[in-house]
N, C-alpha and C positions, 0 to 999 in steps of 0.2 A: 599217548594220543588216543582220543576217543572218536567215535563216529558222530560228532556233534556239529559238523560244519553246515550241513543242510539236512535238517530233520533227522539228525543222528545217523547219517549214512556214511559208508566208507568211500566208495568211488564209483561213479557210473561205469568206469572202465575196469574196475576190479571184479566185475561180476562174471567170473569164470565158473561154470556150473558143471557138475558131474551127475550122471544118471541116477544112481541109487545111493542114499546115505544110510548105511546100516545102523539100526538102533536109534534113529532120530525119533524123538517123542515129543508131541505137543501136549504139555500138561501144565499144572500149576507150578511145577518146579522148573519149567523151561526144558530145552532140549540138551542132550548130551553133546559135548564137543568131540568130534572125531580126531584121532591122533594124526597130526601132520607128518609126512615123511621127512626124514632128516638127511638132506643132501647138500649141506653147506660146504662140503669138501669136494663136491662134484662140479668141476669147472664147466662141463657141457650143460648141466642142468642150470647152473647159475647164469650162463650166457643166454640160454633160452628164456629164462625168467626175466633177464634184463631186456631182451628183445620185446617180450610181451608187455613189460612195464612201460617201456618207451613208446611202443606203437599204440597202446590202448590207454594206460593209466595216466600218462603224462599229458593227455589231451585236457584233462580237467584238474589234475592234482600235481602239485609241485613236490620236489624233494629238495628242499632249500638247503640242506646240510650235506648234500652229496654232489660232488663234481663229476663231470663226465670222464675226466682222465683217471678217476679212481677205478674205473671199470678195467683198467689194465691189471688190477689185482686179481681179476677172475680169468685172466688169460687172453684178453682181447688186446690187439695191437692198437696203436693210435690211429692207423689207417682204417682199421675195421670199425673203430668207434666213429670216425668221421664219415665213413661211407654208409654205415648201416644204422647208426643210432642218433646221429645229429640230424633230426628231421626238421629243425628250424635253422635260423641263422645264428644260433648260439655257437660260441667258441668252446673248444675242448676243455679249457680250464675253467669254464663257468659252471655254476650250479644248475641243477635241473629245474627249470621253471615251466609252469603249466602254459599251454597254448591258449587256454580260454581267457577271455577278458573278465576281470573280477566283477565288474558292474553287471555284465551279462549273466555271469554265474549266480549272482545275488538275485537277479530278476527271475531266472529260470528255476533255481533250486531253493530260494529263500535264504541263501547264505553262501559264502565262498567255500568250495570243497576243501577239506583239511589237508595239511601237509602230511605226506606219507613216509617221511624219512625214518621215523622210529615207531611206526604203527605196529610192527610185530612185537615190540617190547612193551608197549603201553597197554595192549589189550589182554595181557595175562590176567587170569582170575582163578577162582576156585575150580573152574571146569577144566583148566589146563593152561598151556602157554598161549601167548598171543598168536603164535603160528597155528596152534590148534583151532583157535577161534576163527582166524582168517580162513583156514582150510575148510572149516564147517560152513562158515558164512558164504563163501564163494561157491559152494556146492549145493546150496539150498534155496535157490531162486525158483520161482514158479509164476506162471501167468495168473494175474488177478485183475479182471476187468473193472472191479470196483475201486481200484486205486488210480490216482491221476496219471501215474507213469505206466500203468498196465502191468506192474510187477509187484510181487511181495516176496518175503523171505521167511523161512522157518526159523532160522537162527536170530533174525532181527525182524520180528513182526511189524508190519506197517512201515517198513523202511521207505524213506522218501527219495529213492533214487531209481532211475531206469536201468534196465539190464541191457546195456548196449552190445554185449557180446552174445546175445541169444542165438545168433546165427551159428555160433560154434557149438552150443549146447542143444539148440532146438527149443521147442515149446513143450511144456509138460504141466501136469497138475498133480498135486499130492492126493493120495488116497488115505482116508482115516477110518478108524473104527471108534465108535462112541462106547466108552466103558465107564463103570462107576469107580470112583476113587475118593475115599473118605466121605462118602455120602453125596458126592457131586459128580456130575457127568463131565468127562474130559475126553479129548480127542487123542487117540493113539495112532501115531503115524505107521502106516503099513508099507508104503512104497510109492512109486511114481507111475503115473499113466502118461506115456509119451504121446503128445498131440501132434508134434511135427519133429522129425529128426533134424539134427544139426549136421554141420560139416565134419565134425569129429565123432569118432566112436566114444562110448563111455570111458574106455580104457585110455584112449588118447587124451580125452578131456581131463581125466583124473591126473594124468601125468603132467599136463600143462598147468593145472592148478597147483600141483606140488612144486613144479619148477618156479612158478611165480611167487608162491609163499616162501620158498627157500631163498629166493632173491631178496624179498622184502625183509626176511630175517637177517640175511647177510648185510643188507644195506643199513639196518638199524645199528650194527656194530661190525664194520668191516674187519676189525682186528681180532674178532672173537676166536677164530681158529688159531691164530698166532698166540693169543693169550692162553688158550688151553694147552698148547704145546709147551710154552714156557712154564706154565704152572706145573705140568708133570715133571719137568726137569728140576724145578725148584723143590718140589716135594721129595724127589729122589735125593737131591743134595742134602736137604734137611734130615732125611732119614739116615743117610750115611754119616753125616756130621753128628747126629744124636748118638749113634753107636760109638763113634770115636770119642766124643765128650764123656760118655758113660764109662768107657774103659780107662780114659785118662783120670777121671775122678776116682775110680776104684784104685788105680795105681798110686795116686797121690796120697790117699788116706790110708793105704795099707799099713805103712809103718807107724802112722800116728795112732792107729787103733792098737 
């Protein structure tokens, strides 16, 4: 999945931002992707990520291949899902559908926001995994009064989406140094200047972003942890079986030789 729904943006509600992105550089080669934390086995982190997704992302984006009752796989009970995550009149066995009207979304953003079920798998590239991209993208928003939405993004320059969660991150602007690179002037990112603080500290926001990204990664393949566990046992079995087969082969051909 790409950020092509409305001027190549991910989600108005996915704009979770952290204070400082170490090593981010605006140059002709683009910015480096930060490594996303791996917490797909952490039930508490996944539950918090699911809450963030439902409360903010599901306003504009659907997860058409994910059913609410699948959230029981991350430790939530059916009652908890109904009480805390079913914010519309949807039933627990239904798929996650966006609240926004498609026609309104097209008028506001120029197109319907993309489905996010497998966004964490589809955005992988040479810079890292899809989770790395999302983790970087959601932590590099900044105020830009020259844009129609009032926001821009270092990982996705000229992104056509508003940052609806700016109250959590606050308002800030990037600080650059102009340097020479291959005979051309480029901007080297130095850090952030906080214009207005958010309701979260940088550490809290970073953790929230990590939880959301890990939920998106889990949602893209809910059986991934089971697959890995089974794969380990299969490899162990094949290893043991290989040793047995090798010894049987040696015993069989011993007298022939």
